[in-house]
C-alpha atoms as an extended CHARMM CRD file, in Angstrom:
* protein
*
        73  EXT
         1         1  MET       CA              0.0000000000        0.0000000000        0.0000000000  PROA      1               0.0000000000
         2         2  SER       CA              1.3810000000        3.4130000000       -0.8380000000  PROA      2               0.0000000000
         3         3  ALA       CA              2.2290000000        5.8060000000        1.9610000000  PROA      3               0.0000000000
         4         4  ALA       CA             -0.4150000000        8.2340000000        0.6860000000  PROA      4               0.0000000000
         5         5  LEU       CA             -3.1770000000        5.6820000000        1.3310000000  PROA      5               0.0000000000
         6         6  ALA       CA             -1.8670000000        4.1870000000        4.5710000000  PROA      6               0.0000000000
         7         7  ASP       CA             -3.7790000000        4.7760000000        7.7850000000  PROA      7               0.0000000000
         8         8  PHE       CA             -2.7000000000        7.5070000000       10.1540000000  PROA      8               0.0000000000
         9         9  PRO       CA             -0.6300000000        6.1320000000       13.0490000000  PROA      9               0.0000000000
        10        10  VAL       CA             -2.2030000000        5.7710000000       16.4630000000  PROA      10              0.0000000000
        11        11  LEU       CA              0.2950000000        7.0780000000       18.9760000000  PROA      11              0.0000000000
        12        12  THR       CA              0.3260000000        5.5810000000       22.4490000000  PROA      12              0.0000000000
        13        13  PRO       CA             -0.1200000000        6.6210000000       25.0920000000  PROA      13              0.0000000000
        14        14  VAL       CA             -3.0900000000        8.6090000000       23.8440000000  PROA      14              0.0000000000
        15        15  THR       CA             -2.8820000000       12.2520000000       24.9360000000  PROA      15              0.0000000000
        16        16  ASP       CA             -5.8590000000       14.4410000000       25.8370000000  PROA      16              0.0000000000
        17        17  GLU       CA             -5.3170000000       16.3720000000       22.5930000000  PROA      17              0.0000000000
        18        18  ASP       CA             -5.3480000000       13.1510000000       20.5440000000  PROA      18              0.0000000000
        19        19  LEU       CA             -8.4950000000       12.0620000000       22.3510000000  PROA      19              0.0000000000
        20        20  ALA       CA            -10.2630000000       15.3550000000       21.5910000000  PROA      20              0.0000000000
        21        21  LEU       CA             -9.2770000000       15.1940000000       17.9140000000  PROA      21              0.0000000000
        22        22  ALA       CA            -10.3290000000       11.5530000000       17.6520000000  PROA      22              0.0000000000
        23        23  ALA       CA            -13.7200000000       12.3100000000       19.2050000000  PROA      23              0.0000000000
        24        24  ARG       CA            -14.2620000000       15.0980000000       16.6900000000  PROA      24              0.0000000000
        25        25  ALA       CA            -13.1870000000       12.8720000000       13.7910000000  PROA      25              0.0000000000
        26        26  VAL       CA            -15.6610000000       10.1780000000       14.8490000000  PROA      26              0.0000000000
        27        27  ARG       CA            -18.4720000000       12.7340000000       15.0800000000  PROA      27              0.0000000000
        28        28  VAL       CA            -17.7310000000       14.4780000000       11.7640000000  PROA      28              0.0000000000
        29        29  HSD       CA            -16.6960000000       11.5410000000        9.5830000000  PROA      29              0.0000000000
        30        30  VAL       CA            -19.8880000000        9.4780000000        9.7470000000  PROA      30              0.0000000000
        31        31  PRO       CA            -21.4580000000        7.2140000000        7.1260000000  PROA      31              0.0000000000
        32        32  GLU       CA            -24.0590000000        8.6250000000        4.7770000000  PROA      32              0.0000000000
        33        33  PRO       CA            -26.1130000000        6.3220000000        2.5490000000  PROA      33              0.0000000000
        34        34  TRP       CA            -25.8350000000        6.9370000000       -1.1880000000  PROA      34              0.0000000000
        35        35  PRO       CA            -27.4460000000        4.7800000000       -3.8850000000  PROA      35              0.0000000000
        36        36  HSD       CA            -24.1620000000        3.0250000000       -4.7110000000  PROA      36              0.0000000000
        37        37  ALA       CA            -22.4590000000        2.8040000000       -1.2710000000  PROA      37              0.0000000000
        38        38  LEU       CA            -21.9990000000        4.2370000000        2.2040000000  PROA      38              0.0000000000
        39        39  LEU       CA            -19.8480000000        7.3610000000        1.8980000000  PROA      39              0.0000000000
        40        40  CYS       CA            -18.1580000000        9.5310000000        4.4960000000  PROA      40              0.0000000000
        41        41  ARG       CA            -20.4040000000       12.5470000000        4.9820000000  PROA      41              0.0000000000
        42        42  SER       CA            -17.3910000000       14.8520000000        5.1880000000  PROA      42              0.0000000000
        43        43  GLU       CA            -15.0650000000       13.5020000000        2.4930000000  PROA      43              0.0000000000
        44        44  HSD       CA            -17.4830000000       11.7360000000        0.0990000000  PROA      44              0.0000000000
        45        45  VAL       CA            -15.2580000000        8.6570000000       -0.1280000000  PROA      45              0.0000000000
        46        46  ILE       CA            -16.1310000000        5.0790000000        0.7940000000  PROA      46              0.0000000000
        47        47  TYR       CA            -16.8120000000        4.8760000000        4.5360000000  PROA      47              0.0000000000
        48        48  PRO       CA            -14.8490000000        4.4810000000        6.7380000000  PROA      48              0.0000000000
        49        49  CYS       CA            -12.4190000000        7.1070000000        5.5150000000  PROA      49              0.0000000000
        50        50  ARG       CA             -8.8820000000        7.4410000000        6.9080000000  PROA      50              0.0000000000
        51        51  LEU       CA             -9.8970000000        9.9410000000        9.6130000000  PROA      51              0.0000000000
        52        52  ALA       CA            -12.8330000000        7.8090000000       10.7500000000  PROA      52              0.0000000000
        53        53  ARG       CA            -10.5450000000        4.7620000000       11.0020000000  PROA      53              0.0000000000
        54        54  TRP       CA             -7.9160000000        6.7830000000       12.8910000000  PROA      54              0.0000000000
        55        55  GLY       CA            -10.5250000000        8.2530000000       15.2430000000  PROA      55              0.0000000000
        56        56  HSD       CA            -12.0200000000        4.8780000000       16.1080000000  PROA      56              0.0000000000
        57        57  ALA       CA             -8.5750000000        3.2820000000       16.5190000000  PROA      57              0.0000000000
        58        58  THR       CA             -7.4170000000        6.1160000000       18.7840000000  PROA      58              0.0000000000
        59        59  LEU       CA            -10.5380000000        5.8830000000       20.9480000000  PROA      59              0.0000000000
        60        60  GLU       CA            -10.0550000000        2.1210000000       21.1710000000  PROA      60              0.0000000000
        61        61  ALA       CA             -6.3950000000        2.6100000000       22.1810000000  PROA      61              0.0000000000
        62        62  ALA       CA             -7.6240000000        4.9220000000       24.9600000000  PROA      62              0.0000000000
        63        63  GLY       CA            -10.1400000000        2.3020000000       26.1200000000  PROA      63              0.0000000000
        64        64  LEU       CA            -13.2260000000        4.1520000000       24.8370000000  PROA      64              0.0000000000
        65        65  SER       CA            -15.8330000000        3.5560000000       22.1580000000  PROA      65              0.0000000000
        66        66  GLY       CA            -17.7380000000        5.9280000000       19.9070000000  PROA      66              0.0000000000
        67        67  ASP       CA            -20.8840000000        5.1610000000       21.9100000000  PROA      67              0.0000000000
        68        68  GLN       CA            -19.2490000000        6.5810000000       25.0540000000  PROA      68              0.0000000000
        69        69  LEU       CA            -18.8050000000       10.0320000000       23.4670000000  PROA      69              0.0000000000
        70        70  GLY       CA            -22.4080000000       11.0670000000       23.9280000000  PROA      70              0.0000000000
        71        71  ASP       CA            -24.3080000000       13.5130000000       21.7880000000  PROA      71              0.0000000000
        72        72  PRO       CA            -22.2430000000       16.1910000000       19.9750000000  PROA      72              0.0000000000
        73        73  ALA       CA            -24.6890000000       18.9210000000       21.0600000000  PROA      73              0.0000000000
């Protein structure tokens, strides 16, 4: 896989800044149904996009899940 398409690295330990960015990525880069596939609402590429994958992986590395983030209100 080329470096341009590789996933973003998940750095451990996860810092508070990484956690905040990951939470935002998970909230913004969500799936949106289109007739031909699920696309990232933000990037319009096949979901999950690189930022969604990084966000979920970072939250998992911190011991959290997307469900634990609550409502983005």
